[in-house]
C-alpha positions as CSV (number, residue, x, y, z in Angstrom):
1,M,-6.8,-3.4,-33.7
2,G,-4.3,-1.1,-33.9
3,R,-0.8,-0.7,-32.5
4,N,-2.5,1.2,-29.1
5,S,-5.1,-1.9,-28.7
6,N,-2.6,-4.5,-28.8
7,F,-0.6,-2.6,-25.9
8,Y,-3.5,-1.7,-23.7
9,L,-4.2,-5.4,-24.1
10,G,-0.9,-6.5,-23.3
11,Y,-0.7,-3.7,-20.3
12,K,-3.9,-5.1,-19.1
13,N,-3.0,-8.9,-19.1
14,Q,0.3,-8.2,-17.5
15,A,-1.4,-6.4,-14.7
16,V,-3.9,-9.5,-14.4
17,Q,-0.9,-12.0,-14.5
18,E,0.8,-10.2,-11.5
19,A,-2.5,-10.1,-9.5
20,L,-3.2,-13.8,-10.3
21,S,0.3,-14.2,-9.3
22,G,-0.3,-12.4,-5.7
23,V,0.8,-9.2,-5.9
24,K,-1.7,-6.7,-4.0
25,T,-3.9,-4.8,-6.4
26,S,-3.1,-1.7,-4.5
27,V,0.5,-1.9,-5.5
28,L,-0.8,-2.7,-9.3
29,A,-3.0,0.1,-9.4
30,K,-0.1,2.6,-8.6
31,K,2.2,0.7,-10.9
32,Y,-0.3,0.8,-14.0
33,Q,-2.0,3.9,-12.9
34,V,-5.2,2.9,-12.8
35,S,-7.8,2.2,-9.5
36,T,-7.9,-1.0,-7.6
37,K,-11.5,-1.6,-8.7
38,T,-10.2,-1.4,-12.2
39,I,-7.8,-4.0,-11.4
40,S,-10.3,-6.3,-9.8
41,R,-12.7,-5.8,-12.9
42,W,-9.8,-7.4,-15.4
43,V,-9.1,-10.2,-12.8
44,R,-12.7,-11.0,-12.6
45,D,-13.2,-10.6,-16.4
46,F,-10.3,-12.9,-16.9
47,Q,-11.0,-15.2,-14.7
48,K,-15.0,-15.7,-16.4
49,D,-13.4,-15.7,-19.6
50,Q,-11.4,-18.8,-18.3
51,D,-14.3,-20.7,-16.8
52,P,-17.9,-18.9,-17.0
53,N,-18.8,-20.9,-14.1
54,I,-15.8,-19.5,-11.6
55,P,-18.1,-17.5,-8.7
56,D,-17.0,-14.0,-8.3
57,V,-14.0,-14.2,-5.9
58,E,-14.2,-10.4,-5.2
59,L,-17.2,-11.0,-3.2
60,V,-16.0,-13.9,-1.1
61,V,-12.7,-12.0,-0.2
62,D,-14.0,-8.8,0.5
63,P,-14.6,-8.6,3.8
64,T,-10.9,-10.1,4.4
65,L,-9.4,-7.1,1.8
66,S,-11.5,-4.3,3.7
67,R,-10.2,-5.9,7.1
68,L,-6.4,-5.8,5.5
69,Q,-6.6,-2.3,4.2
70,E,-7.5,-1.3,7.7
71,L,-5.0,-2.9,9.1
72,E,-2.8,-1.4,6.5
73,K,-4.0,2.3,7.3
74,K,-3.6,1.9,11.0
75,Y,0.1,0.5,10.5
76,E,1.3,3.3,8.4
77,Q,-0.3,5.6,10.9
78,A,1.9,3.9,13.8
79,M,5.1,4.1,12.0
80,K,4.6,7.5,11.3
81,L,3.7,8.6,15.0
82,L,6.9,6.1,15.8
83,G,9.0,8.2,13.6
84,E,7.9,11.5,14.9
85,K,8.2,10.0,19.0
86,Q,11.9,8.8,17.5
87,L,12.6,12.5,16.5
88,E,11.4,14.2,19.5
89,V,13.8,12.0,21.6
90,E,16.8,12.5,19.5
91,V,15.9,16.7,19.6
92,L,15.6,16.4,23.4
93,T,18.7,14.0,24.0
94,Q,20.7,16.6,22.1
95,L,19.2,19.4,24.1
96,V,20.3,17.5,27.4
97,K,24.1,16.7,26.2
98,K,24.5,20.6,25.0
99,N,26.0,23.1,28.3
100,N,23.4,25.2,29.4
101,P,25.1,28.2,30.6
102,A,22.4,29.5,32.7
103,Y,22.0,26.3,34.3
104,Q,25.3,25.1,36.3
105,R,25.6,21.8,37.4
106,G,27.0,21.4,41.2
107,S,27.0,25.3,42.0
108,K,24.8,26.7,44.8
């Protein structure tokens, strides 16, 4: 094995250990610049190497994982909308505070 193989193995093992410690696969995928499926496969392969009788965890967790990803996506959309609405309110508040020469209060 060459230097690159050892680097790749260490890189892969570090990602697996982080995944097993509870770090989200989406976070790890961004960090290691691989897909979430790759991280999941690495973890699954590691677990099977440890004990071949371990069931495929990904199949058991998949419905929960997809629901979590759906909720995270909705949360991000809601936060974006909230930010836009806050900006809109701020702009409108500033417009109301400015003196408008075309509209003078109290005069008829």
